C-alpha positions as CSV (number, residue, x, y, z in Angstrom):
1,M,2.7,-2.6,45.8
2,T,2.0,-4.0,42.4
3,S,4.4,-3.5,39.5
4,T,2.4,-0.6,38.1
5,D,1.3,1.0,41.4
6,T,3.4,4.1,42.2
7,T,0.9,5.9,44.3
8,S,2.3,4.5,47.6
9,T,5.9,5.3,46.7
10,S,7.8,7.2,49.4
11,T,10.2,9.9,48.1
12,S,12.7,9.0,51.0
13,T,13.6,5.9,49.0
14,L,13.3,4.8,45.4
15,P,10.8,2.1,44.8
16,L,13.4,-0.2,43.2
17,R,15.0,-3.3,44.5
18,P,18.6,-2.7,45.7
19,G,21.2,-3.7,43.2
20,T,22.7,-2.6,39.9
21,W,19.9,-1.7,37.4
22,A,20.9,-2.0,33.8
23,L,20.3,0.8,31.3
24,D,18.1,-0.2,28.4
25,P,19.6,2.0,25.6
26,A,16.9,1.0,23.1
27,H,14.3,2.7,25.3
28,S,16.3,5.6,26.7
29,S,17.3,9.0,25.2
30,V,19.7,11.8,26.1
31,G,18.3,15.0,24.6
32,F,18.9,18.8,24.7
33,T,17.4,22.0,23.5
34,I,19.0,25.4,22.9
35,R,17.6,28.7,21.5
36,H,18.7,29.9,18.1
37,L,18.5,33.7,17.5
38,G,16.2,33.8,20.6
39,V,13.2,32.8,18.5
40,A,13.4,29.1,17.9
41,K,14.6,26.0,19.7
42,V,17.1,23.6,18.2
43,R,16.6,20.1,19.5
44,G,19.3,17.4,19.5
45,A,20.3,14.1,21.1
46,F,23.3,12.1,21.8
47,R,22.9,8.6,20.5
48,R,25.7,6.8,22.4
49,F,25.7,6.8,26.2
50,E,26.2,4.5,29.2
51,A,25.0,4.6,32.8
52,D,25.7,2.8,36.0
53,V,22.8,2.9,38.4
54,V,23.2,1.3,41.8
55,I,20.1,1.3,43.9
56,G,21.0,1.2,47.6
57,D,18.8,0.5,50.6
58,D,18.2,4.2,50.9
59,L,18.8,7.4,48.9
60,A,22.2,8.0,50.6
61,S,23.5,4.7,49.2
62,T,22.1,5.1,45.7
63,S,24.4,6.3,42.9
64,V,24.3,7.2,39.2
65,R,27.3,7.6,36.9
66,A,26.8,8.3,33.2
67,V,29.0,9.0,30.1
68,V,27.8,10.6,26.9
69,H,29.9,10.3,23.7
70,V,29.9,13.8,22.1
71,D,30.6,12.4,18.6
72,S,27.2,10.8,18.6
73,V,25.4,14.2,18.5
74,D,22.3,14.3,16.3
75,T,20.4,17.5,15.6
76,G,18.7,16.2,12.5
77,N,21.1,18.1,10.2
78,A,24.4,16.7,9.2
79,E,26.0,20.1,8.5
80,R,24.9,21.4,11.9
81,D,26.2,18.3,13.6
82,A,29.6,18.7,12.0
83,H,29.7,22.3,13.2
84,V,28.6,21.4,16.7
85,L,31.6,19.0,16.9
86,A,34.0,21.6,15.5
87,E,36.7,23.5,17.5
88,D,34.6,26.6,17.9
89,M,31.6,24.7,19.4
90,L,31.9,21.5,21.5
91,D,35.4,20.7,20.2
92,V,35.0,16.9,20.2
93,R,38.8,16.5,20.2
94,R,39.2,18.3,23.5
95,R,35.8,17.1,24.9
96,P,35.1,13.6,23.6
97,T,32.7,12.8,26.5
98,L,30.3,14.4,28.9
99,A,30.4,12.7,32.3
100,F,27.9,12.8,35.2
101,R,28.4,11.6,38.7
102,S,25.6,11.8,41.4
103,T,26.4,13.3,44.7
104,S,23.0,13.0,46.4
105,I,19.3,12.4,45.8
106,E,16.9,14.6,47.6
107,P,13.2,13.9,48.1
108,R,10.8,16.6,46.7
109,A,7.1,16.3,47.1
110,E,6.2,13.3,44.9
111,D,9.6,13.2,43.1
112,W,13.3,13.7,43.6
113,A,16.2,16.0,42.9
114,L,19.3,14.3,41.6
115,H,22.3,16.3,42.5
116,G,25.6,15.7,40.8
117,E,28.6,16.9,39.0
118,L,28.8,17.3,35.2
119,T,32.2,17.3,33.6
120,I,32.6,18.7,30.1
121,G,36.2,18.6,29.0
122,E,38.3,20.0,31.8
123,V,35.4,21.8,33.6
124,T,33.3,20.2,36.3
125,R,30.2,22.0,37.7
126,P,27.3,21.0,40.0
127,V,24.0,20.3,38.3
128,V,20.6,19.4,39.6
129,L,18.1,17.2,37.7
130,A,14.5,17.0,38.5
131,L,13.8,13.2,38.6
132,E,10.4,11.8,38.0
133,L,9.4,8.1,38.1
134,G,7.3,7.3,35.1
135,G,6.3,3.8,36.4
136,L,7.3,0.2,37.0
137,E,6.2,-2.7,34.9
138,A,7.2,-6.3,34.5
139,F,8.4,-7.2,31.0
140,P,6.3,-10.2,29.7
141,G,9.4,-11.8,28.1
142,D,11.4,-12.3,31.3
143,E,9.2,-10.9,34.1
144,R,11.9,-8.6,35.2
145,R,10.6,-5.1,36.1
146,R,11.5,-2.0,34.0
147,A,11.6,1.4,35.7
148,G,11.1,4.5,33.6
149,F,12.5,7.9,34.7
150,E,12.4,11.4,33.3
151,A,15.2,13.8,34.3
152,R,15.2,17.5,33.4
153,G,17.7,20.2,34.1
154,E,19.7,23.0,32.5
155,I,23.2,24.2,32.3
156,T,24.8,27.3,30.8
157,R,27.4,27.4,28.0
158,R,29.2,30.1,29.9
159,D,29.7,27.9,33.0
160,F,31.5,25.2,31.0
161,G,33.5,27.6,28.7
162,L,31.6,26.3,25.7
163,M,31.5,28.4,22.5
164,P,32.8,31.6,24.0
165,G,33.0,33.2,20.5
166,V,29.3,32.5,19.8
167,P,27.1,35.3,21.3
168,A,24.1,34.4,23.3
169,A,22.0,36.4,20.8
170,V,22.9,33.9,18.1
171,L,22.9,30.7,20.2
172,G,21.3,30.8,23.7
173,D,23.4,30.4,26.8
174,V,21.0,28.1,28.5
175,V,21.0,24.4,27.4
176,K,18.1,22.4,28.6
177,I,18.8,18.7,29.3
178,E,16.1,16.1,28.7
179,L,16.6,12.5,29.7
180,D,14.2,9.6,29.4
181,I,15.7,6.5,30.9
182,E,14.5,3.0,31.2
183,L,16.2,0.7,33.6
184,V,16.1,-3.1,33.9
185,E,15.8,-4.8,37.3
186,P,18.7,-7.0,38.4
187,A,18.2,-10.7,37.8
């Protein structure tokens, strides 16, 4: 398989060399959307995050751990960001990080489902992310391959005890998660 050929990829394994792949934060993003008044979407992102991605010989020995720093929220509006961090919303003092730990990866048609546990504050719940490989390409500077993934899923505020005083009619209960991740092959 060439570095850009993903057509022969089996979903029973990931087409990546075993080892610890490094997150490229300059080419990765952690985003979310939530409905406002049921009529519009508010988009935001977290600007600081880390991930440990260990590719095993098979899906069972592959793992993902990630931490998102809540105080790095960016919705494009400083006043809204301050309110999101406040006690009646995310409460950054009680919930300084969001943490994800994979529990399994399941093949699905041409892609995968990444099963894991998301912890927000004192609450941990299962979450499933649809995982799609965007491609593999060698970087001309060092010839190490980069792998691009998209991961999509959703959670509900109610499941995590977030913003119980904010009615779903004002701010939707469903939060859509949108991850674009670039990983760097081990040396």
